[in-house]
C-alpha positions in Angstrom: 4.9 39.2 36.8 7.8 37.8 34.9 8.8 35.6 37.9 5.2 34.3 38.2 5.0 33.5 34.5 8.4 31.7 34.6 7.5 29.7 37.7 4.1 28.6 36.3 5.8 27.6 33.0 8.4 25.5 34.9 5.8 23.8 37.0 3.7 23.0 33.9 6.7 21.5 32.1 7.6 19.4 35.2 4.0 18.1 35.5 3.9 17.2 31.9 7.2 15.4 32.1 6.1 13.5 35.2 2.7 12.6 33.6 4.5 11.6 30.4 6.8 9.2 32.1 5.2 5.8 32.1 7.2 2.7 32.7 7.0 0.4 29.7 6.9 -3.1 31.1 6.2 -4.8 27.7 8.9 -7.2 26.6 9.7 -7.7 23.0 9.0 -11.1 21.5 11.4 -12.2 18.8 10.0 -14.5 16.3 12.0 -17.7 16.0 13.2 -18.8 12.6 11.0 -21.4 11.1 12.6 -24.8 10.8 11.8 -27.5 8.4 12.0 -31.2 8.9 13.9 -33.7 6.8 10.8 -34.8 4.9 10.4 -31.2 3.6 13.9 -31.2 2.3 13.5 -34.6 0.7 10.4 -33.5 -1.0 12.1 -30.3 -2.2 15.1 -32.3 -3.7 12.6 -34.7 -5.4 10.7 -31.7 -6.9 14.0 -30.2 -8.2 14.9 -33.5 -9.9 11.4 -33.7 -11.5 10.4 -32.4 -14.9 9.3 -28.8 -14.2 10.0 -25.3 -15.3 13.3 -24.2 -13.9 13.9 -21.1 -11.8 17.2 -19.6 -12.7 18.7 -16.6 -11.0 21.8 -14.5 -10.7 23.3 -13.7 -7.3 26.3 -11.7 -6.1 25.2 -10.1 -2.7 27.4 -12.6 -0.8 30.6 -10.9 -1.9 32.0 -7.6 -0.8 31.6 -4.4 -2.9 34.1 -4.3 -5.8 37.4 -2.8 -4.6 36.8 -3.8 -1.0 39.1 -6.2 0.7 38.4 -8.9 3.2 35.4 -11.2 3.6 31.8 -10.2 3.9 30.2 -12.1 6.8 26.7 -10.7 7.0 24.1 -11.8 9.6 21.3 -10.8 7.2 19.9 -13.6 5.2 19.3 -11.1 2.4 23.0 -11.0 1.8 23.7 -14.8 2.2 23.3 -17.7 -0.2 21.3 -19.6 2.4 18.7 -16.8 2.2 17.7 -17.5 -1.4 14.2 -18.9 -1.8 13.9 -22.7 -1.8 12.2 -22.6 -5.2 15.4 -21.5 -7.0 16.8 -24.4 -9.0 20.0 -22.9 -10.5 22.0 -19.9 -9.2 24.6 -18.1 -11.3 27.2 -16.8 -8.8 28.4 -13.5 -10.4 31.1 -12.9 -7.9 32.7 -16.3 -8.5 32.7 -19.5 -6.6 33.4 -19.0 -2.9 36.4 -20.8 -1.4 37.7 -21.4 2.1 40.0 -18.3 1.7 37.6 -16.1 -0.1 34.1 -16.0 1.5 34.2 -19.1 3.8 30.6 -18.3 5.1 29.3 -18.2 1.5 31.0 -21.5 0.8 29.3 -23.1 3.8 26.0 -21.7 2.7 26.5 -22.9 -0.9 27.4 -26.4 0.3 24.3 -26.5 2.6 22.0 -25.4 -0.2 23.5 -28.0 -2.6 23.1 -30.9 -0.1 20.0 -30.0 1.8 17.9 -28.0 -0.8 19.2 -29.5 -4.0 20.1 -26.1 -5.5 22.6 -26.1 -8.3 25.3 -23.4 -8.7 27.1 -22.2 -11.8 29.6 -19.4 -12.4 30.4 -17.4 -15.5 
């Protein structure tokens, strides 16, 4: 009786495993990053030079955690200056101004945002 029960249990598990194995042929589609043309950036820079209510923000996510050594080179736009919203007029960099030696990726992002988006940066 015990052998019969074990055999039927094993067969049932094998049949469920075979029935549950279905080849997934779907491919993932990765959404491409939206790109803007030069006219968009020209309009954005003109808007930031116009008389409007300024959007001022503090930002420090581009720097490593206090006490850590080395540079922080994140692939996530949430931790990069370039990932800040286009509507930000002035950004206060809490971790200091990036340099070629300290945070070269953040320096390149900051220069891009200054030239392309018209964003201004200050530091305390």
